[in-house]
PyMOL Python script that loads the backbone (N, CA, C, O; Angstrom):
from pymol import cmd

cmd.read_pdbstr("""\
ATOM      1  N   MET A   1     -37.312 -13.904  66.420  1.00  0.00           N
ATOM      2  CA  MET A   1     -37.210 -13.332  65.095  1.00  0.00           C
ATOM      3  C   MET A   1     -35.964 -12.480  65.004  1.00  0.00           C
ATOM      4  O   MET A   1     -35.331 -12.171  66.014  1.00  0.00           O
ATOM      5  N   GLY A   2     -35.623 -12.109  63.805  1.00  0.00           N
ATOM      6  CA  GLY A   2     -34.384 -11.400  63.555  1.00  0.00           C
ATOM      7  C   GLY A   2     -34.341  -9.988  64.119  1.00  0.00           C
ATOM      8  O   GLY A   2     -35.366  -9.430  64.510  1.00  0.00           O
ATOM      9  N   GLY A   3     -33.156  -9.427  64.155  1.00  0.00           N
ATOM     10  CA  GLY A   3     -32.923  -8.107  64.708  1.00  0.00           C
ATOM     11  C   GLY A   3     -33.635  -6.988  63.963  1.00  0.00           C
ATOM     12  O   GLY A   3     -34.133  -6.053  64.590  1.00  0.00           O
ATOM     13  N   PHE A   4     -33.693  -7.067  62.634  1.00  0.00           N
ATOM     14  CA  PHE A   4     -34.339  -6.023  61.847  1.00  0.00           C
ATOM     15  C   PHE A   4     -35.829  -5.971  62.178  1.00  0.00           C
ATOM     16  O   PHE A   4     -36.386  -4.897  62.406  1.00  0.00           O
ATOM     17  N   TYR A   5     -36.462  -7.130  62.201  1.00  0.00           N
ATOM     18  CA  TYR A   5     -37.891  -7.206  62.503  1.00  0.00           C
ATOM     19  C   TYR A   5     -38.178  -6.587  63.869  1.00  0.00           C
ATOM     20  O   TYR A   5     -39.105  -5.790  64.014  1.00  0.00           O
ATOM     21  N   GLU A   6     -37.393  -6.953  64.849  1.00  0.00           N
ATOM     22  CA  GLU A   6     -37.599  -6.433  66.196  1.00  0.00           C
ATOM     23  C   GLU A   6     -37.384  -4.920  66.236  1.00  0.00           C
ATOM     24  O   GLU A   6     -38.119  -4.208  66.920  1.00  0.00           O
ATOM     25  N   ALA A   7     -36.384  -4.429  65.508  1.00  0.00           N
ATOM     26  CA  ALA A   7     -36.124  -2.986  65.476  1.00  0.00           C
ATOM     27  C   ALA A   7     -37.293  -2.232  64.845  1.00  0.00           C
ATOM     28  O   ALA A   7     -37.687  -1.173  65.334  1.00  0.00           O
ATOM     29  N   MET A   8     -37.838  -2.767  63.777  1.00  0.00           N
ATOM     30  CA  MET A   8     -38.954  -2.109  63.114  1.00  0.00           C
ATOM     31  C   MET A   8     -40.209  -2.176  63.987  1.00  0.00           C
ATOM     32  O   MET A   8     -40.970  -1.211  64.053  1.00  0.00           O
ATOM     33  N   LYS A   9     -40.420  -3.279  64.637  1.00  0.00           N
ATOM     34  CA  LYS A   9     -41.570  -3.439  65.539  1.00  0.00           C
ATOM     35  C   LYS A   9     -41.474  -2.417  66.670  1.00  0.00           C
ATOM     36  O   LYS A   9     -42.471  -1.800  67.046  1.00  0.00           O
ATOM     37  N   GLU A  10     -40.281  -2.248  67.199  1.00  0.00           N
ATOM     38  CA  GLU A  10     -40.058  -1.290  68.267  1.00  0.00           C
ATOM     39  C   GLU A  10     -40.242   0.137  67.755  1.00  0.00           C
ATOM     40  O   GLU A  10     -40.762   0.995  68.469  1.00  0.00           O
ATOM     41  N   SER A  11     -39.820   0.387  66.531  1.00  0.00           N
ATOM     42  CA  SER A  11     -39.978   1.706  65.918  1.00  0.00           C
ATOM     43  C   SER A  11     -41.446   2.098  65.816  1.00  0.00           C
ATOM     44  O   SER A  11     -41.798   3.257  66.036  1.00  0.00           O
ATOM     45  N   LEU A  12     -42.301   1.139  65.485  1.00  0.00           N
ATOM     46  CA  LEU A  12     -43.730   1.429  65.393  1.00  0.00           C
ATOM     47  C   LEU A  12     -44.309   1.812  66.749  1.00  0.00           C
ATOM     48  O   LEU A  12     -45.220   2.637  66.826  1.00  0.00           O
ATOM     49  N   LYS A  13     -43.794   1.226  67.802  1.00  0.00           N
ATOM     50  CA  LYS A  13     -44.266   1.573  69.143  1.00  0.00           C
ATOM     51  C   LYS A  13     -43.914   3.021  69.476  1.00  0.00           C
ATOM     52  O   LYS A  13     -44.700   3.734  70.099  1.00  0.00           O
ATOM     53  N   VAL A  14     -42.724   3.445  69.052  1.00  0.00           N
ATOM     54  CA  VAL A  14     -42.246   4.783  69.353  1.00  0.00           C
ATOM     55  C   VAL A  14     -43.102   5.842  68.662  1.00  0.00           C
ATOM     56  O   VAL A  14     -43.332   6.914  69.222  1.00  0.00           O
ATOM     57  N   THR A  15     -43.572   5.551  67.454  1.00  0.00           N
ATOM     58  CA  THR A  15     -44.365   6.535  66.722  1.00  0.00           C
ATOM     59  C   THR A  15     -45.798   6.627  67.244  1.00  0.00           C
ATOM     60  O   THR A  15     -46.521   7.564  66.903  1.00  0.00           O
ATOM     61  N   HIS A  16     -46.210   5.675  68.057  1.00  0.00           N
ATOM     62  CA  HIS A  16     -47.545   5.658  68.649  1.00  0.00           C
ATOM     63  C   HIS A  16     -48.653   5.602  67.598  1.00  0.00           C
ATOM     64  O   HIS A  16     -49.748   6.115  67.828  1.00  0.00           O
ATOM     65  N   LEU A  17     -48.384   4.998  66.469  1.00  0.00           N
ATOM     66  CA  LEU A  17     -49.394   4.828  65.437  1.00  0.00           C
ATOM     67  C   LEU A  17     -50.087   3.487  65.635  1.00  0.00           C
ATOM     68  O   LEU A  17     -49.448   2.485  65.956  1.00  0.00           O
ATOM     69  N   ASN A  18     -51.366   3.482  65.443  1.00  0.00           N
ATOM     70  CA  ASN A  18     -52.115   2.245  65.546  1.00  0.00           C
ATOM     71  C   ASN A  18     -52.277   1.668  64.140  1.00  0.00           C
ATOM     72  O   ASN A  18     -53.372   1.676  63.578  1.00  0.00           O
ATOM     73  N   THR A  19     -51.178   1.170  63.583  1.00  0.00           N
ATOM     74  CA  THR A  19     -51.204   0.621  62.233  1.00  0.00           C
ATOM     75  C   THR A  19     -50.171  -0.494  62.117  1.00  0.00           C
ATOM     76  O   THR A  19     -49.119  -0.423  62.751  1.00  0.00           O
ATOM     77  N   PRO A  20     -50.448  -1.503  61.333  1.00  0.00           N
ATOM     78  CA  PRO A  20     -49.461  -2.554  61.100  1.00  0.00           C
ATOM     79  C   PRO A  20     -48.480  -2.185  59.992  1.00  0.00           C
ATOM     80  O   PRO A  20     -47.559  -2.946  59.698  1.00  0.00           O
ATOM     81  N   LEU A  21     -48.676  -1.010  59.370  1.00  0.00           N
ATOM     82  CA  LEU A  21     -47.834  -0.604  58.241  1.00  0.00           C
ATOM     83  C   LEU A  21     -46.454  -0.162  58.696  1.00  0.00           C
ATOM     84  O   LEU A  21     -46.301   0.480  59.735  1.00  0.00           O
ATOM     85  N   LEU A  22     -45.470  -0.511  57.915  1.00  0.00           N
ATOM     86  CA  LEU A  22     -44.101  -0.117  58.214  1.00  0.00           C
ATOM     87  C   LEU A  22     -43.836   1.306  57.741  1.00  0.00           C
ATOM     88  O   LEU A  22     -43.223   2.099  58.455  1.00  0.00           O
ATOM     89  N   PHE A  23     -44.299   1.628  56.534  1.00  0.00           N
ATOM     90  CA  PHE A  23     -44.094   2.956  55.961  1.00  0.00           C
ATOM     91  C   PHE A  23     -45.455   3.590  55.718  1.00  0.00           C
ATOM     92  O   PHE A  23     -46.251   3.082  54.928  1.00  0.00           O
ATOM     93  N   CYS A  24     -45.722   4.706  56.401  1.00  0.00           N
ATOM     94  CA  CYS A  24     -47.022   5.356  56.253  1.00  0.00           C
ATOM     95  C   CYS A  24     -46.894   6.834  56.611  1.00  0.00           C
ATOM     96  O   CYS A  24     -45.878   7.279  57.143  1.00  0.00           O
ATOM     97  N   HIS A  25     -47.953   7.579  56.303  1.00  0.00           N
ATOM     98  CA  HIS A  25     -48.032   8.984  56.680  1.00  0.00           C
ATOM     99  C   HIS A  25     -48.125   9.084  58.203  1.00  0.00           C
ATOM    100  O   HIS A  25     -48.376   8.087  58.881  1.00  0.00           O
ATOM    101  N   GLY A  26     -47.926  10.266  58.727  1.00  0.00           N
ATOM    102  CA  GLY A  26     -47.967  10.476  60.165  1.00  0.00           C
ATOM    103  C   GLY A  26     -49.273  10.097  60.820  1.00  0.00           C
ATOM    104  O   GLY A  26     -49.311   9.796  62.013  1.00  0.00           O
ATOM    105  N   ASP A  27     -50.366  10.111  60.032  1.00  0.00           N
ATOM    106  CA  ASP A  27     -51.659   9.747  60.599  1.00  0.00           C
ATOM    107  C   ASP A  27     -51.994   8.271  60.403  1.00  0.00           C
ATOM    108  O   ASP A  27     -53.096   7.834  60.734  1.00  0.00           O
ATOM    109  N   GLY A  28     -51.035   7.495  59.861  1.00  0.00           N
ATOM    110  CA  GLY A  28     -51.229   6.062  59.693  1.00  0.00           C
ATOM    111  C   GLY A  28     -51.752   5.629  58.335  1.00  0.00           C
ATOM    112  O   GLY A  28     -51.850   4.433  58.058  1.00  0.00           O
ATOM    113  N   ARG A  29     -52.096   6.610  57.469  1.00  0.00           N
ATOM    114  CA  ARG A  29     -52.552   6.249  56.124  1.00  0.00           C
ATOM    115  C   ARG A  29     -51.386   5.694  55.322  1.00  0.00           C
ATOM    116  O   ARG A  29     -50.259   6.172  55.460  1.00  0.00           O
ATOM    117  N   PRO A  30     -51.640   4.690  54.482  1.00  0.00           N
ATOM    118  CA  PRO A  30     -50.556   4.108  53.684  1.00  0.00           C
ATOM    119  C   PRO A  30     -50.106   5.047  52.565  1.00  0.00           C
ATOM    120  O   PRO A  30     -50.901   5.826  52.038  1.00  0.00           O
ATOM    121  N   TYR A  31     -48.838   4.966  52.214  1.00  0.00           N
ATOM    122  CA  TYR A  31     -48.345   5.671  51.029  1.00  0.00           C
ATOM    123  C   TYR A  31     -48.901   4.978  49.797  1.00  0.00           C
ATOM    124  O   TYR A  31     -49.170   3.777  49.813  1.00  0.00           O
ATOM    125  N   THR A  32     -49.068   5.738  48.742  1.00  0.00           N
ATOM    126  CA  THR A  32     -49.480   5.124  47.484  1.00  0.00           C
ATOM    127  C   THR A  32     -48.266   4.453  46.861  1.00  0.00           C
ATOM    128  O   THR A  32     -47.127   4.760  47.214  1.00  0.00           O
ATOM    129  N   ALA A  33     -48.513   3.535  45.931  1.00  0.00           N
ATOM    130  CA  ALA A  33     -47.409   2.857  45.233  1.00  0.00           C
ATOM    131  C   ALA A  33     -46.523   3.883  44.535  1.00  0.00           C
ATOM    132  O   ALA A  33     -45.301   3.734  44.517  1.00  0.00           O
ATOM    133  N   MET A  34     -47.125   4.919  43.963  1.00  0.00           N
ATOM    134  CA  MET A  34     -46.354   5.953  43.268  1.00  0.00           C
ATOM    135  C   MET A  34     -45.449   6.718  44.236  1.00  0.00           C
ATOM    136  O   MET A  34     -44.311   7.036  43.893  1.00  0.00           O
ATOM    137  N   GLN A  35     -45.940   7.014  45.429  1.00  0.00           N
ATOM    138  CA  GLN A  35     -45.125   7.719  46.422  1.00  0.00           C
ATOM    139  C   GLN A  35     -43.922   6.875  46.845  1.00  0.00           C
ATOM    140  O   GLN A  35     -42.810   7.387  46.979  1.00  0.00           O
ATOM    141  N   VAL A  36     -44.153   5.597  47.049  1.00  0.00           N
ATOM    142  CA  VAL A  36     -43.065   4.694  47.441  1.00  0.00           C
ATOM    143  C   VAL A  36     -42.043   4.587  46.312  1.00  0.00           C
ATOM    144  O   VAL A  36     -40.838   4.668  46.548  1.00  0.00           O
ATOM    145  N   GLN A  37     -42.526   4.405  45.092  1.00  0.00           N
ATOM    146  CA  GLN A  37     -41.634   4.275  43.938  1.00  0.00           C
ATOM    147  C   GLN A  37     -40.801   5.544  43.742  1.00  0.00           C
ATOM    148  O   GLN A  37     -39.598   5.468  43.496  1.00  0.00           O
ATOM    149  N   ARG A  38     -41.437   6.696  43.852  1.00  0.00           N
ATOM    150  CA  ARG A  38     -40.730   7.968  43.675  1.00  0.00           C
ATOM    151  C   ARG A  38     -39.660   8.144  44.757  1.00  0.00           C
ATOM    152  O   ARG A  38     -38.531   8.535  44.459  1.00  0.00           O
ATOM    153  N   ALA A  39     -40.016   7.856  46.003  1.00  0.00           N
ATOM    154  CA  ALA A  39     -39.058   8.006  47.106  1.00  0.00           C
ATOM    155  C   ALA A  39     -37.884   7.049  46.947  1.00  0.00           C
ATOM    156  O   ALA A  39     -36.743   7.413  47.232  1.00  0.00           O
ATOM    157  N   PHE A  40     -38.157   5.827  46.494  1.00  0.00           N
ATOM    158  CA  PHE A  40     -37.090   4.848  46.298  1.00  0.00           C
ATOM    159  C   PHE A  40     -36.132   5.320  45.212  1.00  0.00           C
ATOM    160  O   PHE A  40     -34.915   5.238  45.375  1.00  0.00           O
ATOM    161  N   LYS A  41     -36.678   5.814  44.106  1.00  0.00           N
ATOM    162  CA  LYS A  41     -35.834   6.313  43.011  1.00  0.00           C
ATOM    163  C   LYS A  41     -34.999   7.508  43.453  1.00  0.00           C
ATOM    164  O   LYS A  41     -33.831   7.620  43.082  1.00  0.00           O
ATOM    165  N   GLU A  42     -35.587   8.395  44.239  1.00  0.00           N
ATOM    166  CA  GLU A  42     -34.851   9.557  44.745  1.00  0.00           C
ATOM    167  C   GLU A  42     -33.728   9.132  45.687  1.00  0.00           C
ATOM    168  O   GLU A  42     -32.640   9.708  45.664  1.00  0.00           O
ATOM    169  N   ALA A  43     -33.997   8.118  46.517  1.00  0.00           N
ATOM    170  CA  ALA A  43     -32.971   7.623  47.441  1.00  0.00           C
ATOM    171  C   ALA A  43     -31.818   6.990  46.676  1.00  0.00           C
ATOM    172  O   ALA A  43     -30.655   7.201  47.018  1.00  0.00           O
ATOM    173  N   LEU A  44     -32.134   6.215  45.642  1.00  0.00           N
ATOM    174  CA  LEU A  44     -31.083   5.610  44.817  1.00  0.00           C
ATOM    175  C   LEU A  44     -30.232   6.681  44.153  1.00  0.00           C
ATOM    176  O   LEU A  44     -29.006   6.576  44.107  1.00  0.00           O
ATOM    177  N   LYS A  45     -30.890   7.708  43.641  1.00  0.00           N
ATOM    178  CA  LYS A  45     -30.161   8.789  42.972  1.00  0.00           C
ATOM    179  C   LYS A  45     -29.258   9.523  43.961  1.00  0.00           C
ATOM    180  O   LYS A  45     -28.100   9.809  43.658  1.00  0.00           O
ATOM    181  N   ALA A  46     -29.791   9.825  45.140  1.00  0.00           N
ATOM    182  CA  ALA A  46     -29.011  10.528  46.164  1.00  0.00           C
ATOM    183  C   ALA A  46     -27.802   9.717  46.618  1.00  0.00           C
ATOM    184  O   ALA A  46     -26.760  10.278  46.958  1.00  0.00           O
ATOM    185  N   ALA A  47     -27.947   8.398  46.620  1.00  0.00           N
ATOM    186  CA  ALA A  47     -26.857   7.519  47.047  1.00  0.00           C
ATOM    187  C   ALA A  47     -25.965   7.092  45.888  1.00  0.00           C
ATOM    188  O   ALA A  47     -25.015   6.333  46.078  1.00  0.00           O
ATOM    189  N   ALA A  48     -26.268   7.580  44.686  1.00  0.00           N
ATOM    190  CA  ALA A  48     -25.513   7.243  43.474  1.00  0.00           C
ATOM    191  C   ALA A  48     -25.477   5.729  43.241  1.00  0.00           C
ATOM    192  O   ALA A  48     -24.447   5.177  42.855  1.00  0.00           O
ATOM    193  N   ILE A  49     -26.599   5.076  43.477  1.00  0.00           N
ATOM    194  CA  ILE A  49     -26.721   3.632  43.262  1.00  0.00           C
ATOM    195  C   ILE A  49     -27.419   3.407  41.931  1.00  0.00           C
ATOM    196  O   ILE A  49     -28.478   3.977  41.669  1.00  0.00           O
ATOM    197  N   THR A  50     -26.822   2.580  41.100  1.00  0.00           N
ATOM    198  CA  THR A  50     -27.418   2.286  39.798  1.00  0.00           C
ATOM    199  C   THR A  50     -27.714   0.792  39.694  1.00  0.00           C
ATOM    200  O   THR A  50     -27.185  -0.013  40.461  1.00  0.00           O
ATOM    201  N   ASN A  51     -28.555   0.440  38.748  1.00  0.00           N
ATOM    202  CA  ASN A  51     -28.874  -0.956  38.461  1.00  0.00           C
ATOM    203  C   ASN A  51     -29.365  -1.702  39.710  1.00  0.00           C
ATOM    204  O   ASN A  51     -28.860  -2.772  40.050  1.00  0.00           O
ATOM    205  N   PHE A  52     -30.340  -1.126  40.370  1.00  0.00           N
ATOM    206  CA  PHE A  52     -30.878  -1.710  41.594  1.00  0.00           C
ATOM    207  C   PHE A  52     -32.385  -1.537  41.597  1.00  0.00           C
ATOM    208  O   PHE A  52     -32.887  -0.450  41.309  1.00  0.00           O
ATOM    209  N   ARG A  53     -33.118  -2.606  41.923  1.00  0.00           N
ATOM    210  CA  ARG A  53     -34.581  -2.571  41.969  1.00  0.00           C
ATOM    211  C   ARG A  53     -35.042  -2.806  43.398  1.00  0.00           C
ATOM    212  O   ARG A  53     -34.307  -3.370  44.209  1.00  0.00           O
ATOM    213  N   SER A  54     -36.245  -2.378  43.704  1.00  0.00           N
ATOM    214  CA  SER A  54     -36.762  -2.566  45.062  1.00  0.00           C
ATOM    215  C   SER A  54     -36.849  -4.055  45.412  1.00  0.00           C
ATOM    216  O   SER A  54     -36.692  -4.430  46.574  1.00  0.00           O
ATOM    217  N   HIS A  55     -37.097  -4.896  44.417  1.00  0.00           N
ATOM    218  CA  HIS A  55     -37.177  -6.336  44.675  1.00  0.00           C
ATOM    219  C   HIS A  55     -35.831  -6.907  45.140  1.00  0.00           C
ATOM    220  O   HIS A  55     -35.788  -7.928  45.826  1.00  0.00           O
ATOM    221  N   ASP A  56     -34.749  -6.247  44.765  1.00  0.00           N
ATOM    222  CA  ASP A  56     -33.425  -6.683  45.223  1.00  0.00           C
ATOM    223  C   ASP A  56     -33.332  -6.643  46.745  1.00  0.00           C
ATOM    224  O   ASP A  56     -32.588  -7.421  47.343  1.00  0.00           O
ATOM    225  N   LEU A  57     -34.083  -5.739  47.373  1.00  0.00           N
ATOM    226  CA  LEU A  57     -34.085  -5.662  48.838  1.00  0.00           C
ATOM    227  C   LEU A  57     -34.653  -6.935  49.453  1.00  0.00           C
ATOM    228  O   LEU A  57     -34.215  -7.367  50.519  1.00  0.00           O
ATOM    229  N   ARG A  58     -35.620  -7.527  48.782  1.00  0.00           N
ATOM    230  CA  ARG A  58     -36.218  -8.780  49.250  1.00  0.00           C
ATOM    231  C   ARG A  58     -35.173  -9.896  49.252  1.00  0.00           C
ATOM    232  O   ARG A  58     -35.104 -10.695  50.185  1.00  0.00           O
ATOM    233  N   HIS A  59     -34.370  -9.937  48.202  1.00  0.00           N
ATOM    234  CA  HIS A  59     -33.308 -10.949  48.128  1.00  0.00           C
ATOM    235  C   HIS A  59     -32.262 -10.721  49.223  1.00  0.00           C
ATOM    236  O   HIS A  59     -31.783 -11.674  49.837  1.00  0.00           O
ATOM    237  N   CYS A  60     -31.916  -9.466  49.460  1.00  0.00           N
ATOM    238  CA  CYS A  60     -30.960  -9.147  50.532  1.00  0.00           C
ATOM    239  C   CYS A  60     -31.515  -9.591  51.884  1.00  0.00           C
ATOM    240  O   CYS A  60     -30.812 -10.210  52.682  1.00  0.00           O
ATOM    241  N   PHE A  61     -32.783  -9.266  52.128  1.00  0.00           N
ATOM    242  CA  PHE A  61     -33.428  -9.657  53.385  1.00  0.00           C
ATOM    243  C   PHE A  61     -33.342 -11.159  53.580  1.00  0.00           C
ATOM    244  O   PHE A  61     -32.960 -11.636  54.649  1.00  0.00           O
ATOM    245  N   ALA A  62     -33.701 -11.906  52.535  1.00  0.00           N
ATOM    246  CA  ALA A  62     -33.697 -13.371  52.627  1.00  0.00           C
ATOM    247  C   ALA A  62     -32.291 -13.906  52.890  1.00  0.00           C
ATOM    248  O   ALA A  62     -32.096 -14.749  53.765  1.00  0.00           O
ATOM    249  N   SER A  63     -31.325 -13.420  52.138  1.00  0.00           N
ATOM    250  CA  SER A  63     -29.946 -13.897  52.290  1.00  0.00           C
ATOM    251  C   SER A  63     -29.381 -13.578  53.667  1.00  0.00           C
ATOM    252  O   SER A  63     -28.799 -14.441  54.324  1.00  0.00           O
ATOM    253  N   TRP A  64     -29.555 -12.353  54.091  1.00  0.00           N
ATOM    254  CA  TRP A  64     -28.994 -11.939  55.372  1.00  0.00           C
ATOM    255  C   TRP A  64     -29.674 -12.653  56.541  1.00  0.00           C
ATOM    256  O   TRP A  64     -29.026 -12.993  57.531  1.00  0.00           O
ATOM    257  N   ASN A  65     -30.979 -12.875  56.417  1.00  0.00           N
ATOM    258  CA  ASN A  65     -31.685 -13.607  57.468  1.00  0.00           C
ATOM    259  C   ASN A  65     -31.154 -15.029  57.600  1.00  0.00           C
ATOM    260  O   ASN A  65     -30.923 -15.504  58.712  1.00  0.00           O
ATOM    261  N   ARG A  66     -30.962 -15.702  56.488  1.00  0.00           N
ATOM    262  CA  ARG A  66     -30.437 -17.072  56.511  1.00  0.00           C
ATOM    263  C   ARG A  66     -29.018 -17.083  57.080  1.00  0.00           C
ATOM    264  O   ARG A  66     -28.680 -17.943  57.893  1.00  0.00           O
ATOM    265  N   GLN A  67     -28.192 -16.129  56.654  1.00  0.00           N
ATOM    266  CA  GLN A  67     -26.818 -16.057  57.160  1.00  0.00           C
ATOM    267  C   GLN A  67     -26.799 -15.822  58.665  1.00  0.00           C
ATOM    268  O   GLN A  67     -25.866 -16.237  59.354  1.00  0.00           O
ATOM    269  N   ALA A  68     -27.834 -15.153  59.171  1.00  0.00           N
ATOM    270  CA  ALA A  68     -27.925 -14.896  60.613  1.00  0.00           C
ATOM    271  C   ALA A  68     -28.473 -16.101  61.371  1.00  0.00           C
ATOM    272  O   ALA A  68     -28.561 -16.082  62.599  1.00  0.00           O
ATOM    273  N   GLY A  69     -28.845 -17.161  60.626  1.00  0.00           N
ATOM    274  CA  GLY A  69     -29.270 -18.385  61.271  1.00  0.00           C
ATOM    275  C   GLY A  69     -30.769 -18.570  61.414  1.00  0.00           C
ATOM    276  O   GLY A  69     -31.210 -19.469  62.132  1.00  0.00           O
ATOM    277  N   GLU A  70     -31.562 -17.743  60.750  1.00  0.00           N
ATOM    278  CA  GLU A  70     -33.020 -17.903  60.810  1.00  0.00           C
ATOM    279  C   GLU A  70     -33.417 -19.239  60.194  1.00  0.00           C
ATOM    280  O   GLU A  70     -32.895 -19.615  59.145  1.00  0.00           O
ATOM    281  N   ASP A  71     -34.342 -19.963  60.841  1.00  0.00           N
ATOM    282  CA  ASP A  71     -34.748 -21.260  60.302  1.00  0.00           C
ATOM    283  C   ASP A  71     -35.664 -21.062  59.089  1.00  0.00           C
ATOM    284  O   ASP A  71     -36.272 -20.004  58.924  1.00  0.00           O
ATOM    285  N   LEU A  72     -35.753 -22.092  58.247  1.00  0.00           N
ATOM    286  CA  LEU A  72     -36.504 -21.989  56.993  1.00  0.00           C
ATOM    287  C   LEU A  72     -37.993 -21.734  57.205  1.00  0.00           C
ATOM    288  O   LEU A  72     -38.597 -20.976  56.446  1.00  0.00           O
ATOM    289  N   ASP A  73     -38.585 -22.337  58.198  1.00  0.00           N
ATOM    290  CA  ASP A  73     -40.014 -22.125  58.441  1.00  0.00           C
ATOM    291  C   ASP A  73     -40.311 -20.662  58.787  1.00  0.00           C
ATOM    292  O   ASP A  73     -41.254 -20.071  58.261  1.00  0.00           O
ATOM    293  N   THR A  74     -39.516 -20.101  59.656  1.00  0.00           N
ATOM    294  CA  THR A  74     -39.695 -18.699  60.031  1.00  0.00           C
ATOM    295  C   THR A  74     -39.424 -17.797  58.839  1.00  0.00           C
ATOM    296  O   THR A  74     -40.154 -16.836  58.598  1.00  0.00           O
ATOM    297  N   GLN A  75     -38.370 -18.112  58.096  1.00  0.00           N
ATOM    298  CA  GLN A  75     -38.021 -17.335  56.912  1.00  0.00           C
ATOM    299  C   GLN A  75     -39.176 -17.348  55.906  1.00  0.00           C
ATOM    300  O   GLN A  75     -39.546 -16.306  55.364  1.00  0.00           O
ATOM    301  N   ALA A  76     -39.735 -18.517  55.663  1.00  0.00           N
ATOM    302  CA  ALA A  76     -40.853 -18.627  54.720  1.00  0.00           C
ATOM    303  C   ALA A  76     -42.033 -17.785  55.199  1.00  0.00           C
ATOM    304  O   ALA A  76     -42.691 -17.117  54.401  1.00  0.00           O
ATOM    305  N   ASP A  77     -42.293 -17.819  56.487  1.00  0.00           N
ATOM    306  CA  ASP A  77     -43.385 -17.034  57.048  1.00  0.00           C
ATOM    307  C   ASP A  77     -43.135 -15.537  56.876  1.00  0.00           C
ATOM    308  O   ASP A  77     -44.031 -14.801  56.462  1.00  0.00           O
ATOM    309  N   LEU A  78     -41.929 -15.089  57.189  1.00  0.00           N
ATOM    310  CA  LEU A  78     -41.589 -13.676  57.057  1.00  0.00           C
ATOM    311  C   LEU A  78     -41.674 -13.190  55.610  1.00  0.00           C
ATOM    312  O   LEU A  78     -42.020 -12.037  55.354  1.00  0.00           O
ATOM    313  N   MET A  79     -41.361 -14.069  54.679  1.00  0.00           N
ATOM    314  CA  MET A  79     -41.362 -13.693  53.262  1.00  0.00           C
ATOM    315  C   MET A  79     -42.734 -13.875  52.618  1.00  0.00           C
ATOM    316  O   MET A  79     -42.944 -13.476  51.472  1.00  0.00           O
ATOM    317  N   GLY A  80     -43.661 -14.473  53.351  1.00  0.00           N
ATOM    318  CA  GLY A  80     -44.996 -14.672  52.806  1.00  0.00           C
ATOM    319  C   GLY A  80     -45.120 -15.882  51.903  1.00  0.00           C
ATOM    320  O   GLY A  80     -46.064 -15.982  51.119  1.00  0.00           O
ATOM    321  N   HIS A  81     -44.169 -16.807  52.009  1.00  0.00           N
ATOM    322  CA  HIS A  81     -44.223 -18.025  51.212  1.00  0.00           C
ATOM    323  C   HIS A  81     -45.146 -19.036  51.876  1.00  0.00           C
ATOM    324  O   HIS A  81     -45.172 -19.151  53.102  1.00  0.00           O
ATOM    325  N   LYS A  82     -45.900 -19.768  51.066  1.00  0.00           N
ATOM    326  CA  LYS A  82     -46.832 -20.772  51.601  1.00  0.00           C
ATOM    327  C   LYS A  82     -46.103 -21.984  52.147  1.00  0.00           C
ATOM    328  O   LYS A  82     -46.576 -22.615  53.093  1.00  0.00           O
ATOM    329  N   ASP A  83     -44.968 -22.317  51.572  1.00  0.00           N
ATOM    330  CA  ASP A  83     -44.141 -23.406  52.094  1.00  0.00           C
ATOM    331  C   ASP A  83     -42.681 -23.072  51.828  1.00  0.00           C
ATOM    332  O   ASP A  83     -42.371 -22.052  51.212  1.00  0.00           O
ATOM    333  N   THR A  84     -41.793 -23.931  52.292  1.00  0.00           N
ATOM    334  CA  THR A  84     -40.362 -23.627  52.227  1.00  0.00           C
ATOM    335  C   THR A  84     -39.720 -23.905  50.874  1.00  0.00           C
ATOM    336  O   THR A  84     -38.549 -23.581  50.676  1.00  0.00           O
ATOM    337  N   ARG A  85     -40.453 -24.492  49.945  1.00  0.00           N
ATOM    338  CA  ARG A  85     -39.853 -24.745  48.623  1.00  0.00           C
ATOM    339  C   ARG A  85     -39.419 -23.455  47.949  1.00  0.00           C
ATOM    340  O   ARG A  85     -38.325 -23.377  47.391  1.00  0.00           O
ATOM    341  N   MET A  86     -40.280 -22.439  48.001  1.00  0.00           N
ATOM    342  CA  MET A  86     -39.923 -21.152  47.403  1.00  0.00           C
ATOM    343  C   MET A  86     -38.784 -20.507  48.178  1.00  0.00           C
ATOM    344  O   MET A  86     -37.892 -19.898  47.587  1.00  0.00           O
ATOM    345  N   THR A  87     -38.812 -20.636  49.476  1.00  0.00           N
ATOM    346  CA  THR A  87     -37.754 -20.051  50.307  1.00  0.00           C
ATOM    347  C   THR A  87     -36.404 -20.680  49.961  1.00  0.00           C
ATOM    348  O   THR A  87     -35.393 -19.979  49.906  1.00  0.00           O
ATOM    349  N   ARG A  88     -36.378 -21.967  49.733  1.00  0.00           N
ATOM    350  CA  ARG A  88     -35.122 -22.639  49.389  1.00  0.00           C
ATOM    351  C   ARG A  88     -34.564 -22.161  48.060  1.00  0.00           C
ATOM    352  O   ARG A  88     -33.349 -22.116  47.873  1.00  0.00           O
ATOM    353  N   ARG A  89     -35.444 -21.805  47.143  1.00  0.00           N
ATOM    354  CA  ARG A  89     -34.998 -21.296  45.838  1.00  0.00           C
ATOM    355  C   ARG A  89     -34.172 -20.059  46.013  1.00  0.00           C
ATOM    356  O   ARG A  89     -33.706 -19.484  45.030  1.00  0.00           O
TER     357      ARG A  89
END
""", "prot")
cmd.dss("prot")
cmd.show_as("cartoon", "prot")
cmd.util.cbc("prot")
cmd.orient("prot")
């Protein structure tokens, strides 16, 4: 799998949390949708980034993974697609 996935997987080991969640409170509880949305908006403002949505990150992930040589089956799996037709789009 790609470098980002491995880095995040390794990061979870370092925090010693018993959770499959990538972003969570220190005790492993998930953030609410509102907390994630607020933090994302604050990060965009701090970075002076405009006209950007959280879904754009999904497109970046897909593009960069393909450019790095990830195969379509793995890419579809990572993105949660049932088959590669959506991934090809």
